[in-house]
Legacy VTK file of the C-alpha trace (Angstrom):
# vtk DataFile Version 3.0
C-alpha trace
ASCII
DATASET POLYDATA
POINTS 666 float
-5.023 53.985 -95.081
-7.747 56.303 -93.720
-6.595 58.904 -91.216
-9.500 58.108 -88.873
-11.386 54.825 -88.600
-14.279 53.858 -86.340
-15.412 50.257 -86.207
-18.718 49.661 -84.446
-17.962 52.298 -81.798
-20.434 52.670 -78.933
-20.487 55.082 -75.999
-22.921 54.454 -73.174
-23.488 56.538 -70.029
-24.757 55.082 -66.788
-27.360 57.211 -65.005
-28.020 55.229 -61.860
-29.371 51.929 -63.107
-30.334 53.343 -66.496
-28.033 52.718 -69.483
-28.098 55.623 -71.938
-26.522 54.936 -75.368
-25.049 58.157 -76.796
-23.352 56.320 -79.669
-24.607 52.976 -80.886
-22.431 51.048 -83.339
-20.903 53.897 -85.351
-18.577 52.852 -88.162
-16.943 55.287 -90.556
-13.633 56.285 -92.109
-12.266 59.781 -92.756
-9.391 60.436 -95.126
-6.705 63.002 -94.462
-7.571 66.403 -95.962
-11.352 65.932 -95.908
-13.850 68.594 -94.861
-16.533 66.651 -92.979
-19.669 67.944 -91.286
-21.280 65.830 -88.570
-24.900 66.938 -88.362
-27.763 66.071 -86.086
-30.281 67.469 -83.658
-29.637 67.826 -79.934
-29.219 64.408 -78.351
-28.250 62.735 -81.605
-24.742 61.966 -80.319
-22.774 64.337 -82.544
-20.923 66.033 -79.615
-20.127 62.633 -78.108
-18.750 61.511 -81.460
-16.572 64.634 -81.653
-15.244 63.946 -78.133
-14.351 60.392 -79.123
-12.725 61.551 -82.365
-10.692 64.154 -80.466
-9.508 61.634 -77.837
-11.332 63.598 -75.148
-13.524 60.603 -74.318
-13.107 56.844 -74.573
-15.661 54.635 -76.337
-17.421 51.981 -74.303
-16.818 49.425 -77.038
-15.562 49.201 -80.604
-12.262 50.244 -82.168
-11.079 53.760 -82.907
-7.929 54.127 -85.007
-5.941 57.258 -85.794
-3.319 56.811 -88.480
-3.551 53.058 -87.925
-3.008 53.327 -84.155
-5.749 51.907 -81.950
-6.567 54.750 -79.552
-8.286 52.306 -77.223
-4.913 50.807 -76.315
-3.359 54.152 -75.358
-3.020 55.510 -71.845
-4.007 59.023 -70.710
-0.584 60.548 -71.434
-0.420 58.937 -74.895
-3.885 60.286 -75.700
-2.711 63.700 -74.501
0.220 63.439 -76.906
-2.211 62.684 -79.773
-4.308 65.721 -78.900
-1.200 67.872 -78.606
0.461 66.769 -81.849
-2.441 66.053 -84.212
-5.582 67.842 -83.079
-6.769 71.386 -82.822
-10.076 72.262 -81.132
-12.475 75.084 -81.910
-15.288 75.197 -79.349
-18.664 76.899 -79.547
-17.984 78.781 -76.287
-14.347 79.498 -77.270
-12.912 78.033 -74.045
-10.177 80.633 -73.678
-8.388 81.103 -70.362
-9.541 84.447 -68.942
-6.238 85.325 -67.234
-4.178 84.995 -70.449
-4.088 87.483 -73.301
-4.718 86.516 -76.935
-1.099 85.538 -77.573
-0.917 83.515 -74.335
-4.076 81.587 -75.217
-2.885 80.908 -78.756
0.518 79.703 -77.508
-0.883 77.356 -74.849
-0.546 74.062 -76.798
3.134 74.776 -77.475
3.756 74.957 -73.716
2.955 71.266 -73.393
5.048 70.504 -76.476
8.107 71.902 -74.695
8.556 74.905 -77.008
10.460 77.795 -75.422
8.916 81.161 -74.575
10.456 83.031 -77.513
9.641 80.618 -80.365
6.091 79.911 -79.210
5.378 83.584 -78.636
6.634 84.444 -82.118
4.509 81.727 -83.750
1.424 82.815 -81.782
1.988 86.394 -82.936
2.346 85.298 -86.570
-0.851 83.204 -86.438
-2.878 85.983 -84.814
-1.620 88.547 -87.318
-2.592 86.223 -90.168
-6.080 85.997 -88.642
-6.356 89.771 -88.392
-5.640 90.128 -84.674
-2.233 91.780 -84.875
-3.518 94.768 -82.874
-5.155 92.600 -80.187
-2.219 90.427 -79.101
-2.287 91.622 -75.501
-6.051 91.801 -75.018
-7.714 89.317 -72.712
-10.827 87.365 -73.775
-13.222 89.769 -72.025
-11.764 92.547 -74.167
-12.450 90.718 -77.439
-15.642 90.229 -79.443
-17.073 86.772 -80.059
-15.613 86.600 -83.559
-12.208 87.693 -82.300
-12.259 85.085 -79.526
-13.107 82.409 -82.056
-10.167 83.468 -84.221
-7.923 83.205 -81.148
-9.185 79.646 -80.718
-8.318 78.957 -84.392
-4.796 80.237 -83.783
-4.599 77.943 -80.759
-5.799 74.995 -82.866
-3.039 75.686 -85.401
-0.293 76.272 -82.852
1.173 72.755 -82.929
0.145 72.074 -86.530
-3.504 71.084 -86.142
-3.494 68.283 -88.720
-7.065 67.481 -87.626
-9.256 70.429 -86.606
-12.428 69.625 -84.676
-14.898 72.492 -84.689
-17.870 72.093 -82.330
-20.680 74.453 -83.427
-18.074 77.124 -84.273
-20.717 79.545 -85.540
-23.260 78.900 -82.798
-22.331 81.943 -80.658
-21.508 84.272 -83.571
-23.542 86.718 -85.585
-24.115 85.953 -89.247
-21.167 87.987 -90.522
-18.746 86.457 -88.027
-20.204 83.006 -88.735
-19.614 83.415 -92.463
-16.053 84.563 -91.790
-15.494 81.494 -89.586
-16.676 79.140 -92.344
-14.427 80.916 -94.845
-11.450 80.407 -92.541
-12.263 76.702 -92.148
-12.397 76.296 -95.926
-9.082 78.068 -96.251
-7.521 75.774 -93.657
-8.878 72.724 -95.466
-7.326 73.951 -98.694
-3.974 74.113 -96.921
-4.192 70.429 -96.043
-5.951 70.400 -92.664
-8.598 67.754 -92.041
-11.692 69.629 -90.856
-14.429 67.896 -88.855
-17.301 70.294 -88.248
-20.070 69.476 -85.759
-23.338 71.375 -86.279
-27.095 71.075 -86.123
-27.559 73.643 -88.915
-27.940 72.190 -92.414
-26.867 75.523 -93.961
-23.576 75.345 -92.081
-23.105 71.665 -92.915
-23.569 72.484 -96.593
-20.165 74.184 -96.648
-18.503 70.816 -96.057
-17.724 68.380 -98.876
-19.019 65.439 -96.879
-21.964 65.315 -94.450
-22.486 62.589 -91.867
-25.912 62.673 -90.231
-26.536 61.139 -86.808
-29.779 60.219 -85.116
-30.133 58.444 -81.780
-26.421 57.658 -81.767
-26.380 56.014 -85.188
-25.188 57.118 -88.591
-28.330 57.508 -90.721
-26.721 59.252 -93.694
-23.197 59.615 -95.066
-22.438 60.781 -98.592
-18.915 59.378 -98.237
-15.539 60.676 -99.213
-15.886 62.888 -102.312
-14.970 61.192 -105.542
-11.491 62.022 -106.666
-10.341 63.094 -103.207
-6.585 62.857 -102.925
-5.145 62.900 -99.378
-2.315 65.434 -98.963
1.104 63.849 -99.208
2.543 66.062 -96.465
1.483 67.829 -93.296
-0.470 71.073 -93.672
1.546 73.877 -95.219
1.251 76.025 -92.080
2.662 73.393 -89.707
4.783 74.973 -86.963
8.250 76.041 -88.062
9.556 75.501 -84.521
10.681 72.086 -83.396
9.028 70.625 -80.354
11.321 70.317 -77.358
12.794 67.108 -75.996
12.057 65.750 -72.555
14.517 68.096 -70.853
13.282 71.171 -72.697
9.682 70.171 -72.023
10.522 69.680 -68.338
12.089 73.139 -68.068
9.214 74.794 -69.929
6.654 72.978 -67.797
8.245 74.056 -64.526
8.556 77.640 -65.677
4.956 77.666 -66.883
3.730 76.021 -63.659
5.412 78.660 -61.479
4.160 81.520 -63.682
0.618 80.094 -63.694
0.730 79.618 -59.919
1.754 83.239 -59.315
-0.911 84.450 -61.739
-3.624 82.351 -60.078
-2.623 83.520 -56.601
-2.542 87.140 -57.723
-6.012 86.878 -59.248
-7.466 85.796 -55.849
-5.582 88.166 -53.562
-7.883 87.992 -50.525
-8.090 84.205 -50.511
-4.351 83.961 -51.084
-3.672 86.359 -48.204
-5.898 84.400 -45.819
-4.274 81.111 -46.824
-0.809 82.613 -46.405
-1.828 83.912 -42.987
-2.378 80.393 -41.678
1.034 79.225 -42.919
2.693 82.433 -41.705
1.291 82.008 -38.208
2.361 78.373 -38.154
5.914 79.086 -39.326
6.252 82.114 -37.032
4.980 80.047 -34.097
7.404 77.195 -34.702
10.420 79.443 -35.320
9.599 81.733 -32.380
8.974 78.868 -29.961
12.152 77.109 -31.053
14.131 80.356 -30.718
12.631 81.133 -27.300
13.125 77.624 -25.949
16.665 77.548 -27.328
17.440 80.862 -25.649
15.815 79.717 -22.395
17.641 76.381 -22.533
20.906 78.143 -23.171
20.371 80.498 -20.239
19.172 77.808 -17.832
21.782 75.266 -18.874
24.485 77.909 -18.609
23.394 78.656 -15.068
23.095 75.008 -14.133
26.422 74.253 -15.791
28.042 76.978 -13.695
26.994 75.052 -10.587
27.277 71.455 -11.790
29.509 71.022 -14.805
33.068 69.863 -14.205
32.785 69.141 -10.483
31.923 66.408 -8.009
30.526 67.702 -4.686
31.342 65.555 -1.622
29.877 66.092 1.854
29.775 64.308 5.187
26.639 62.328 5.928
24.772 59.476 4.316
21.044 58.640 4.716
21.867 54.912 4.654
23.988 55.045 7.837
22.711 52.848 10.702
20.876 54.668 13.538
23.232 56.230 16.073
26.214 56.328 13.718
27.519 59.833 13.053
29.528 60.781 9.979
33.154 61.763 10.301
34.553 64.986 8.897
37.269 64.911 6.263
40.828 65.393 7.553
43.561 67.306 5.685
45.543 64.140 4.953
42.430 62.570 3.378
41.951 65.623 1.159
45.617 65.454 0.159
45.263 61.783 -0.795
42.363 62.668 -3.091
44.381 65.371 -4.836
46.745 62.661 -6.079
43.997 60.738 -7.916
43.876 60.724 -11.738
41.265 63.109 -13.090
41.361 65.445 -10.052
42.418 68.898 -11.209
41.943 70.626 -7.849
39.868 70.483 -4.667
37.968 73.455 -3.278
37.302 73.260 0.458
33.911 74.510 1.552
34.695 76.140 4.877
31.870 78.420 5.837
29.769 79.325 8.812
26.731 81.363 9.660
27.294 84.535 11.640
25.985 88.038 12.178
27.468 90.999 10.327
26.960 94.553 11.565
27.666 97.967 10.105
26.634 100.840 12.355
22.900 100.438 12.963
22.400 97.729 10.325
22.966 94.023 10.826
22.248 90.842 8.872
22.675 87.112 9.198
25.245 86.111 6.604
27.333 83.170 5.535
31.078 83.622 5.888
33.073 81.672 3.302
36.770 80.878 3.446
38.115 81.942 0.096
41.284 81.024 -1.744
42.727 82.276 -5.009
40.262 80.243 -7.130
37.060 80.781 -5.121
35.552 83.435 -7.383
36.159 81.347 -10.495
34.901 78.141 -8.874
31.704 79.861 -7.734
31.199 81.713 -11.053
31.569 85.146 -9.469
33.103 88.360 -10.742
34.170 91.554 -9.020
31.968 94.557 -9.710
33.742 96.875 -7.260
37.116 96.948 -5.555
39.585 94.069 -5.552
40.042 90.469 -4.474
42.517 89.068 -1.939
46.192 89.499 -2.662
49.044 87.158 -1.709
49.867 89.513 1.153
46.304 89.243 2.473
46.664 85.468 2.681
50.124 85.590 4.257
49.307 88.335 6.780
45.901 86.873 7.733
44.396 90.262 6.905
40.981 91.054 8.307
39.481 92.005 4.945
36.417 90.701 3.170
34.520 90.752 -0.124
30.729 91.125 -0.017
28.207 89.789 -2.449
25.562 92.226 -3.673
22.894 90.897 -1.339
25.089 91.406 1.741
26.054 94.878 0.529
22.406 95.890 0.116
21.591 94.534 3.594
24.399 96.357 5.403
24.663 99.615 3.472
22.258 102.305 2.356
21.356 102.586 -1.303
24.051 104.489 -3.164
26.507 104.259 -0.249
29.912 102.834 -1.153
30.890 99.765 0.873
34.574 99.934 -0.030
36.783 100.820 2.919
33.957 100.450 5.433
34.369 98.346 8.577
31.990 95.466 9.220
31.805 93.682 12.599
31.424 89.885 12.497
29.868 88.008 15.429
29.800 84.182 15.373
26.299 82.727 15.242
26.499 78.998 14.518
27.647 76.437 12.037
26.180 75.339 8.722
26.748 71.587 8.665
24.939 68.895 10.571
27.211 67.168 13.041
29.600 70.125 13.197
29.741 71.859 16.583
30.085 75.649 16.460
33.181 77.198 17.947
32.833 78.996 21.261
31.442 82.554 21.137
33.905 85.348 20.764
33.879 89.111 20.594
32.889 90.883 17.403
35.781 91.126 14.967
36.273 94.104 12.632
36.818 93.463 8.915
37.395 95.994 6.148
35.427 95.718 2.925
37.785 95.626 -0.090
35.425 94.413 -2.854
31.915 93.539 -4.028
31.240 90.405 -6.104
28.258 89.387 -8.252
27.214 86.303 -10.217
29.051 86.106 -13.526
26.510 86.108 -16.379
23.534 85.238 -14.202
25.037 81.996 -12.890
23.192 80.079 -10.212
24.224 81.132 -6.711
25.881 78.733 -4.254
24.480 80.600 -1.261
21.034 79.079 -1.171
19.589 82.599 -1.052
21.614 83.753 1.986
23.863 86.824 1.938
27.519 85.891 1.653
30.854 87.442 2.441
34.283 86.047 1.627
37.358 86.069 3.875
40.900 84.894 3.140
41.003 81.220 4.096
44.036 81.844 6.304
42.150 84.538 8.203
39.082 82.304 8.442
41.158 79.501 10.017
42.926 81.774 12.499
40.136 84.167 13.507
36.885 82.200 13.097
37.438 78.453 13.007
40.866 76.940 13.633
39.766 73.349 13.219
41.371 71.548 10.297
38.482 69.163 9.659
36.308 69.763 6.580
32.648 68.833 6.229
32.326 69.344 2.469
34.481 69.976 -0.565
34.232 70.135 -4.368
36.467 68.136 -6.673
37.295 70.061 -9.876
37.655 67.559 -12.714
40.248 67.040 -15.402
38.198 66.637 -18.602
40.578 64.003 -19.961
39.306 61.413 -17.451
35.635 60.284 -17.421
33.804 61.897 -14.450
32.193 58.627 -13.397
35.589 56.963 -13.156
36.902 59.807 -10.973
33.904 59.551 -8.685
34.362 55.797 -8.272
38.000 56.344 -7.263
37.003 59.059 -4.743
34.334 56.877 -3.167
36.700 53.919 -3.004
39.500 55.976 -1.383
37.279 57.680 1.231
35.483 54.449 2.069
38.843 52.834 2.766
39.915 55.758 4.968
36.629 56.028 6.950
35.863 52.340 7.154
32.357 52.915 5.864
30.555 55.089 3.349
29.516 57.827 5.785
29.641 60.495 3.103
27.669 61.408 -0.028
28.595 62.581 -3.485
27.178 62.846 -6.943
28.485 63.206 -10.465
27.393 66.727 -11.302
28.474 66.308 -14.938
26.253 63.256 -15.388
23.335 64.952 -13.667
23.836 67.959 -15.907
23.572 65.754 -18.989
20.325 64.300 -17.671
19.110 67.833 -17.122
19.996 68.657 -20.732
17.961 65.690 -21.917
14.969 66.920 -19.950
15.235 70.451 -21.316
15.663 69.040 -24.819
12.495 66.973 -24.435
10.597 70.020 -23.166
11.853 72.063 -26.116
10.627 69.337 -28.489
7.205 69.376 -26.800
6.942 73.147 -27.162
8.011 72.918 -30.811
5.350 70.248 -31.334
2.716 72.552 -29.856
3.811 75.257 -32.290
3.705 72.763 -35.155
-0.015 72.235 -34.531
-0.695 75.709 -35.896
1.428 74.840 -38.934
-0.632 71.682 -39.410
-3.841 73.731 -39.238
-2.397 76.108 -41.831
-1.551 73.161 -44.086
-5.112 71.832 -43.836
-6.327 75.310 -44.771
-4.101 75.302 -47.845
-5.412 71.893 -48.880
-8.985 73.122 -48.493
-8.273 76.246 -50.545
-6.602 74.193 -53.263
-9.563 71.799 -53.424
-11.833 74.810 -53.868
-9.480 76.119 -56.545
-9.638 72.803 -58.424
-13.417 72.921 -58.275
-13.538 76.507 -59.522
-11.015 75.932 -62.300
-12.329 72.640 -63.626
-13.020 74.130 -67.066
-9.463 75.506 -67.196
-8.175 71.998 -66.457
-10.322 70.641 -69.305
-8.968 73.274 -71.716
-5.389 72.467 -70.807
-6.012 68.741 -71.249
-7.731 69.352 -74.595
-4.685 71.177 -75.969
-2.327 68.414 -74.860
-1.584 68.686 -71.135
-0.760 65.335 -69.569
-2.009 64.299 -66.161
1.483 64.944 -64.811
1.391 68.488 -66.230
-1.873 69.264 -64.448
-0.676 67.626 -61.256
2.543 69.637 -61.369
0.676 72.891 -61.942
-1.519 72.577 -58.851
1.253 71.102 -56.724
3.544 74.012 -57.592
0.721 76.418 -56.792
0.331 74.922 -53.321
4.100 74.997 -52.751
4.382 78.613 -53.951
1.517 79.596 -51.664
3.165 77.946 -48.672
6.586 79.339 -49.562
5.211 82.872 -49.669
3.488 82.258 -46.344
6.730 80.779 -45.015
8.682 83.889 -46.036
6.187 86.100 -44.218
6.317 83.825 -41.153
10.114 83.855 -41.156
10.095 87.646 -41.356
7.599 87.928 -38.511
9.592 85.617 -36.260
12.801 87.557 -36.964
11.104 90.870 -36.168
9.619 89.381 -32.985
13.076 88.216 -31.869
14.558 91.676 -32.466
11.718 93.322 -30.556
12.099 90.931 -27.621
15.848 91.518 -27.461
15.280 95.263 -27.500
12.736 95.021 -24.661
14.921 92.978 -22.289
18.541 91.971 -21.784
18.277 88.856 -19.592
17.740 86.354 -22.404
19.051 86.881 -25.914
16.731 85.350 -28.510
18.636 84.421 -31.672
16.891 83.304 -34.865
19.696 81.678 -36.828
19.922 81.520 -40.593
19.839 77.753 -40.306
16.513 77.957 -38.437
15.109 80.316 -41.059
16.263 77.984 -43.835
14.695 74.978 -42.133
11.450 76.925 -41.588
11.314 77.835 -45.282
11.999 74.218 -46.237
9.253 73.056 -43.869
6.774 75.490 -45.426
7.647 74.057 -48.855
7.150 70.546 -47.503
3.750 71.550 -46.105
2.738 72.769 -49.562
4.011 69.558 -51.115
2.175 67.317 -48.639
-1.108 69.209 -48.445
-1.129 70.081 -52.142
-0.841 66.460 -53.252
-4.522 65.542 -52.832
-5.891 68.569 -54.746
-3.261 68.065 -57.469
-4.152 64.388 -57.844
-7.844 65.230 -57.963
-7.229 67.805 -60.707
-5.138 65.369 -62.756
-7.751 62.627 -62.450
-10.480 64.698 -64.132
-11.760 63.530 -67.478
-11.162 66.161 -70.200
-14.685 65.906 -71.570
-16.277 66.148 -68.114
-14.061 69.089 -67.160
-14.931 71.001 -70.346
-18.640 70.479 -69.740
-18.546 72.246 -66.343
-18.898 75.949 -65.803
LINES 1 667
666 0 1 2 3 4 5 6 7 8 9 10 11 12 13 14 15 16 17 18 19 20 21 22 23 24 25 26 27 28 29 30 31 32 33 34 35 36 37 38 39 40 41 42 43 44 45 46 47 48 49 50 51 52 53 54 55 56 57 58 59 60 61 62 63 64 65 66 67 68 69 70 71 72 73 74 75 76 77 78 79 80 81 82 83 84 85 86 87 88 89 90 91 92 93 94 95 96 97 98 99 100 101 102 103 104 105 106 107 108 109 110 111 112 113 114 115 116 117 118 119 120 121 122 123 124 125 126 127 128 129 130 131 132 133 134 135 136 137 138 139 140 141 142 143 144 145 146 147 148 149 150 151 152 153 154 155 156 157 158 159 160 161 162 163 164 165 166 167 168 169 170 171 172 173 174 175 176 177 178 179 180 181 182 183 184 185 186 187 188 189 190 191 192 193 194 195 196 197 198 199 200 201 202 203 204 205 206 207 208 209 210 211 212 213 214 215 216 217 218 219 220 221 222 223 224 225 226 227 228 229 230 231 232 233 234 235 236 237 238 239 240 241 242 243 244 245 246 247 248 249 250 251 252 253 254 255 256 257 258 259 260 261 262 263 264 265 266 267 268 269 270 271 272 273 274 275 276 277 278 279 280 281 282 283 284 285 286 287 288 289 290 291 292 293 294 295 296 297 298 299 300 301 302 303 304 305 306 307 308 309 310 311 312 313 314 315 316 317 318 319 320 321 322 323 324 325 326 327 328 329 330 331 332 333 334 335 336 337 338 339 340 341 342 343 344 345 346 347 348 349 350 351 352 353 354 355 356 357 358 359 360 361 362 363 364 365 366 367 368 369 370 371 372 373 374 375 376 377 378 379 380 381 382 383 384 385 386 387 388 389 390 391 392 393 394 395 396 397 398 399 400 401 402 403 404 405 406 407 408 409 410 411 412 413 414 415 416 417 418 419 420 421 422 423 424 425 426 427 428 429 430 431 432 433 434 435 436 437 438 439 440 441 442 443 444 445 446 447 448 449 450 451 452 453 454 455 456 457 458 459 460 461 462 463 464 465 466 467 468 469 470 471 472 473 474 475 476 477 478 479 480 481 482 483 484 485 486 487 488 489 490 491 492 493 494 495 496 497 498 499 500 501 502 503 504 505 506 507 508 509 510 511 512 513 514 515 516 517 518 519 520 521 522 523 524 525 526 527 528 529 530 531 532 533 534 535 536 537 538 539 540 541 542 543 544 545 546 547 548 549 550 551 552 553 554 555 556 557 558 559 560 561 562 563 564 565 566 567 568 569 570 571 572 573 574 575 576 577 578 579 580 581 582 583 584 585 586 587 588 589 590 591 592 593 594 595 596 597 598 599 600 601 602 603 604 605 606 607 608 609 610 611 612 613 614 615 616 617 618 619 620 621 622 623 624 625 626 627 628 629 630 631 632 633 634 635 636 637 638 639 640 641 642 643 644 645 646 647 648 649 650 651 652 653 654 655 656 657 658 659 660 661 662 663 664 665
């Protein structure tokens, strides 16, 4: 059975509405081990025939068989396997990859055969040494002469065995001495069992072959046939690779390693373009991470403050907008408060007894709010002592005329730097805070001694509404300022084991029964706080989305750069396909390149956002910006995803290229 058979093969090209026949009904058979020259002038169809024979191009019609297998029935990956396992190409313009050295170029076909780095490197070295390039293993193509580059291409053709070697005008770009050496090498390879198909327009070159096929206008016009007495070799060529091709797992590992190495090499060879592409991704990642970190810190601070005022409590106050005209609300009596303390879910009740009055120290005076304090007032109002002490048991029992100032009241009554502790402040009644509550009758100014200064604990929201406050023992407040037992507002501190809404319903039901109508108001602070959290969460998501726009722009930039890269490296894609790369191999290479580019940009963006957070924390203490490891990990994963998404189109476009069209481009 002939090694190669063509039966009435035609290849037509469509130029607009014009049909151009490059091959027109070619039929021939080539035995294994032959040395065949395909000769013809420019436009005769000899290069098209070589492309069809090498599975680089598909015939328009007819049958093309290799070893009895109809190549027309094979898919792109199966044709790639044929090129990888049976063919070796020697091109007129060498078609070496400029970023690889001689050994890397020679070893390229073994990459797609799944051969490991060590075995393929050793075989490439042995082939190059046999071809006289042992001293030039690490030289790149631009450091080699034309004859040396052509010998590198021979080593590449032999890398996977090269049972069939297709040489397209191999002497066309060489001087006479190098051309003669090339023909000698081809003869030597043929003697070792390789089938040599030489394409040339030079009759002197064709004369070195044992069989000459002449083409004209896409047809065979002369063929002296297989030499008489030709005996096909019984085995593969004697210099077939000693290394075994890898299985699917080995090929997968080799391909991934090669794709990453090629990606890093390609990015390094275009440093400026790579840096600009990385900049877009870096800005996008840094924007998203920074905005998320800032909004998280702001949410934490705001929610902490709001929680200090709202979480775990139900405020209740006299008055209801829905009361009929002329109906006044009733205050809450002590027995009513006591009945509420017995309800399930009520941990404690804080009475809000306070009034507006005038405080005076020497020549300074200020309108302040006097608050009746008990043992839990500071904790309930999220306050802490910054100077002095709080009320003792003796202060409550003795109705001591002592008070604790907040910082605003201290600053209003005392000079800057002056200690307020131990100073006497005169309090003069000046009205009541709550609507419907009549102020007590005026009295003389009462002296109180300052024993402490309180401030908001951790920046919690103040309960004062912006007014200066001072705190008195509740027993003193009742005896000296307001002896009435009625209360106009109070806060219910909740037991977390009972749902807040259920507690509120019980409170409303109990007070409504006691008052005869709902002349009071309340709200579930815990529920309102959760609604507030939902709002802040939505705002944080909006801000993160705004930051993600820059990441999207960076991704589009990467896709654009990768499309340009595919366009610039079309010939490289053709070379890789010619030596056996499948469409999936090419797609993986460019997809990995996009992912590596985005990952590098993501690392830079993550670093920038972390540095920005540290700088912001060093510049201020109010809000601590924390960039968590989880956030950094997610950001890096997102950058990889951006590369995967925006690298898909360029990778698919690269894989869809026809090998013969890609090789023809510069």
